[in-house]
N, C-alpha and C positions, 0 to 999 in steps of 0.2 A: 699201516702210517702211525707214528708218533706224536700224541699231542700232551703236553702240559696244558694244565685249566687252574688257573688258581681264582677261588672262590665258590665256595660249597654250598652256593643259597639253590634258592626255587630253579633259575636257569643255570646255572654250572653243573646240578644235578640231571637234568633233563636233557642235557647236548652231552653229559658223559654217559648216560644209558642209551643215546641213541648209536653214539660213536662206539660203545660196548657192543650193539646189539649187530653193529656192522664189522665187528671182529677187531678194529683199531686198537692199539694200544693206547691206552689213557691212564695217566697219572694224575689225582685233583689233591692241589693243597688249600687246603683249608685251618684258620688260625684258630678258630674258637674249637676247644676239647671236647665238649658234649656235643658239636655237630661232627664234628671230626669223627668222633666214635661211634657214632650213629652210622655216621654212611660209609664207614669201614663193614659194619654189618648190610649194607645195602646194597653195596655196590660191588661188581666183580671186576674192581679195581685196585690199584696202590693210592691209598688214602696218605697224606703225611698231614700231619698237624705241627704246621710252622706258619708264619710269617711270606707271604709269596714275594713281597718285594726284597726278598733278600737275595744277592746271588748264589752264595752258597747253598741255601735249600734249595735255589733252580738246579743245581748241579748235583745236587743231592739227589735231584727228582731225575735226572739225567740230560737235563735244557741242553748240553752240548750236541746230542743227540737225536736230539726231536725234530720233526718236522713242522711242529708250528706250536704255539703260545697262545693261548685266548684267557682273557683276564676277565672277569665276568663278578669283582667285588663290589660291595654296595658303594663304593669311592670312586669315584670316576679320576682324581687324580693318584689314588693308588693303582689303579689300572695303568693309566699312563703314562707313569713314573716305572712300572715292572716293566712295560715293552720298551721305555726308553734305555734301560739299565742292561737289558737285555742284548740289545739293536746294539749297544756298544762294544760288546765284546762278540755276540755272536749275531752279523747283521743276515745272515744265510737265513734265519729261522723266520718262516711266515707269523708276523705278529699282527693279532686282532685283541681289539678293546669294546669293549660295551662302552659308551660313552653317552653319558644322559644329557651334559651341559650345553645346549644348541649353541652355546658363544663358543663353544671351543671349532666348533664345526666352522661356524663364519670368519673365525679368525684365520682355521688354514687355509680356506676358500681365498678370503681376503690377499692373504701372502702368495697365495700359488697365480693371483691372477697381477697383482704389482709386481713378483719379479719373478713374470713367466721367461723373458729373455737371457736372465743371469739363470735361472735355477736351469732351462733348456731341458728337465727332464732327467738331469744326471743325478740330483740329489739323493739323498737318503731322505726317506719320508718324514715330513713332521711329527715331531714328539715320538719316531723309530715306531710307529702304529702304520702296518701296510694297509687296514682295513680298521674304521671306525663303524660300530655297528649302530643307531640311533633308535629304541624302541618304539620312540613318538611318535617319530613319522613314517616307522612302518603301518604302523597302529592307524594314526590318520590316514595314509594313503588308503587302506582299505576299507576306511568309514567313506571317503569319497567312493571309492566304486561302487558300494552299495548305495550311496544314495544317488548316483546317477543312475541306477537298474532300478530303481523306487523300494529299496531297502525290502525285497522281496527274497533274495539269493546272496550268496556269497561269491563272489568274484574273482578267478582269479584270471590276470592278463599276461603276456608274451611280450618279449622286446619285439618291438615295431612290428606288432600282427593284430589284424585289424580279428582276428578270434579271440574268443574268451572263454575259459571253461567256468558254468555258473553250476552252484551245487541246487536243486530244486526241490523241494518237495512235491509227491504226488499226491492229488489232493483226490478224497472220496469223489467216484462218478465222474473224475477228469475222462477225456480218450485216451489218455494215457495206461490208465489202470487197467487189469487183467491182458494188454497186451505183450505178445515178445517183442523184443530188439529189433527183428527184422522186419514184424508188422509195423511198430510206429514210426517207421521212415516212410511209408505209406500214406500218413495222416498230414503230411504238408510237401510243398515241393520245397521248402528252406532247404538245405543244405545243412544239416545238422548229425552230429555222431554218439551216442550215450556210453560215455567214456567208463564209467561205473556205478554201482550202484550199492546202497546201503541200505539194510532191514534190520533188526530186531537182534540178529544173531552175528551179523559179520557184515566189511566191507569188501567187495569183490572185482574182478574187471569180469563183467559179462561176455556170454557167447551172444551170437545171434538166436538161439532156442531160448535163453532164459526171458522169463515172463517178471512184467512191471506190476507190481501191486501197490494197490491205495496206501497211504503211510510210508511207501519205501522211498528214500532220497536219490537223486539221481544226478550221477556229473554228465555235463549236455556241452559239447562243444559247439560252438558257431559262432558266424558273426555277429557284431554286437546291435545290427539292425534288425537281425531275425528273434532278439530274445523274445520281444514281448510277443510273437506268435507262440514259441515251446511254452513259456510261461502261462499262457491260455491253454495250451494241448494240457498242461500239469494240471490245470486248473484254479489258475494265478490267476491274478491283475496287475499289471504298473498303475503306481497312481503316481499324480502328479501333490505339490507339495506346496500349498500357499502359506502354510502356519509351519516353522521348524522351532523349536523347542532345542537346544543344545545347552547340559547340564554338565558343569565342572568348567570351571574360565580358568584350565593348567595350561601347561605343553600342548596336550592335542588337543585341548579346545580350542587354544589360539589358532593352532596349524590349521585345523576345518575350519575356523570361522575366517581364516584368511582367503584360503579356497573358494570358499563359500559366498564371500562377501567383496571381495576383491572383483577390479572387471578385469576382463581378459586379456587388455595390452600390457598387464602390471605382472609378468607371470617368471618373470626374470628371476632363480636362485638356483642355490648351490645343490641341490637334487635335479637338477634338468625339471623335466616336465613332472615329477613323480606328484607332487604336490601341485598340477596347476589347475588354477583356478577355474570353477564351473562357467556357464551360464549364470545368471541370476535365477537361480530357482524358486524362491518365496518374496513375498508379499511382506509376510510380518517373521523378523528372526529377533529370537527373545533369548540370551547368556543370562543363565543363573548359575551364581556360586553364593555359597554361605559364607564367605570372607569376604571382607570388605575391601580389604586393599586390592584383591584379586579383579576386585566387580568394579574399582576406580580404574585400575589400569585396561580393561577392557572395554568401559567408557571412553577413555579417550582414545584408544587405540579405532574402534567402530561404533564411528559416529550415525552409521545407517543403520543399528541393530538398538534395540532397546533392552536393556540391563539391570538384570533384578537382583539384588542382596536379600538372599532369601533362604528357608528350609524345604527343598522340595519335596520332603517326608511330612511336612505339616500339611495337613487335609485343608486347612484353611486356608493358606496358603493358596494350593492348587486352583483352589474354587475362585479366591478373589480374583486372582490373574487370567482364570479360563485356561489355564493350562489344559484342561480334560477335551479342551476342544480343538489343539491343535491335529494336522495330519503327520507330524513326526515330531518324536524322541530321539536325543543322540546324547549318552551319557558315559562323559569320558570320565570322573573323577579316577582319583589316586586309588580309593575304596571301588574296588573292584565288585564286591557282594554286595553294597548298597548300591553299585549302577544295576546289578541285575534284576537286584527288589524294586528298586524303583521303576525301570523299565517293564517289567511285568504288571508292577502295580498300574502305572500310566497307562499300560493297553488295556487293562480291564475295567477301566473307568472310561476309555472312551478316544484314545490318542489312537490313529488309526497303524500304524507302523513306529516299532521301537529298536534302535541299534543301541547295543551295550559293548564296554569295552571289559573284557573279563581276563583273568591271569592264565587259564588254560587250557587245554582243550577239553579235559574234565569238566571246567565249568561254563565250555563252550554249550557241550549236550545238556548240562543242568540249568543253563539259562533258557535253550531251545523247549525244554520239557515242560518248562511254567510260564511259556508265552512270547519271550523275546524273539523278533523277528530275525534281526543278525545278532550274532556274539564274535566277537573281535580276539581271538588270543593272544595276547600281547607276545606270551615266554615262547610260543610256537614261530612268531612271525620273526623274532629276536634268534631262535634256533637255526631256524630254516635260513636266515641271511648269514648266520658263521659256517654253518654247515656246506652253503654254498660258495663260500670262499677257500675252505677247507680242502675244495675237491680239486682245485686245480684251474689253469686256466681254459681247460676244453670246458669248465661246466659253467654257465650264463645265472643258473639260479634252481634252488631247488625248493619244495614247499611241502610241506605236509600236507595228507588229505585225510578226512576220516579218525579224525583222531591221533595220524599218525599210525593209521595201518598201510595207506597208500602213499604212495610221493611223486611228486613229476618232478621233472629233472627238464632243463633247457641245457643242450652240450651243442658244440660244434666237432664235428666228427674229422681227430686226424689221421693222418697219413695209414698209421699202424692198426687201425680200427678195424676189427675182423669182419666188420659188415661193410668194408669200402669193396665195391664192385658187386656185389651180389643187391638181389631183390629181397622185399620185405618178406615174401612169403620162404624164402629159405633161412631165415635166422627167425622166424615167428615163432614165440612160445605163449601158447594162451593159455591165460590166468596166471602171468609171471610179469608180462611185459605189453601196451601198446603202446605204438606211433603213435600219436596225433596230428601233430603239424611236420614240414620238411618245410626248408626252406635252399634251394639249391643254390651251391656257391655262386656266387657274380650276381644272383635274381635278389631284387625288392621283395619278394611277396611270400606269406608262406602258404602253403595247400595242403591239403586233406589227403594222404598218401594213399594209394590202392598197393594189392598184393605185389604188381609187378614193378614197382618203382625203385628205379636205383639209386642205392647211396653212395656218395664218394667223398673224396677231403673235402674240408670245407662246408660239407651241408651241413645246416643248423637243423637241428632235431629238437621236438618238443615230446616228451613221452610221459608215461604213469606206467610204474613199478610198485610189486607187493614190498612193502618196508623191508621183511625178511629175506626180498631178493634183489635188493638195491644194490649190493654191492658186486653179486653177477651179472646182472644186469649190466652196470658201469664199465664191468671188466669187458663186455662184449661191444659193448658201443665207444669206449676209449681205447682197448689194448692195452689194460693196465690191468 
């Protein structure tokens, strides 16, 4: 697959690295000379030091023979104009743009609704963009999942499934510590599966004989109603939140506040139920920001919240407002390093749980090492979303796990898949991939498969694979 990436910032570089590792043909365009020179030495791909919103430059990069264009510059408008320019000349190319301005999504959704009969699905996509990726929505959705589960674990949910994949730390003296994978299944009658293990040296897909040790992080697949039981076995306990502090009244903070404070009946939005409001969780909900204008807007928008304009790094402010007595602090400012430090500090002075938005999986690990309960790496959320779109119609979603060492993949089996008509034991590859869930064609629910489960065309599959083997795994399941 050939992909042209416009924008050599952090997201563009991470995306390029992941595609290069998957043996894709990547061309990266960056207009800053120093950045382009640096990337030429770092990346095993062609780097052009040019303006990406120029058709001559794009054709020099081979856009006419490319499968996809991905625009991730710091400017929404440049990303959109570039996609529109390419769509006018090469409409067959898949075009993806990172767009941070929420208004563009709203305008697109409103136009689609108002002119649904006229458009009738036969028009070119608005702005010439096949998929817009909104970092703030992805981050807000992850935060809400964490809040719903007591901020003790990272959660992955799957399309219309009651199962969830939870990332849980095994505490010292817990019932799971020292047990083999086979033995932990006997600790409860609740159905669950240990899908991966992370320790100090690596992340891997375990066999039944592998032993879980205290301090390990495990990925557990189970139904939502069972998660409290599994957390208890790992030595964790879920908590209810009576007092929540939200630090940051920007875009992510506003989306989170809307979902946590709104009533259930007012859930309609252009993202479906991705940000569906939760039932009221807190008796006290406080929004904190140092920007006076943002706090005024938050006060007008959220009448049922306490809104404070102040410096969350000021110890006297924290004591005066009693923030150290809160059950949960969610840090969503655009300063990701500040989010980490504030979350860790608040945890150290008495706040029971903390959630922090961070820039990448590297900072996610740092955040957890300094005491942050849940870290949301926004860059990974964007890259996952983009790669999911790049992998074609059969792929419903891709999510990086364990700092990118593992990936979960949601896909629908095409007729040409190499495993159609075969049982799982016939295609098993221990240590390379593991099929987590199967939804048979025509059925409405997922199940955890067994070795003699037969797979067929149209079946929905959720699997986990090592990042190094993802292309090989996809070729097995997709037939490409």
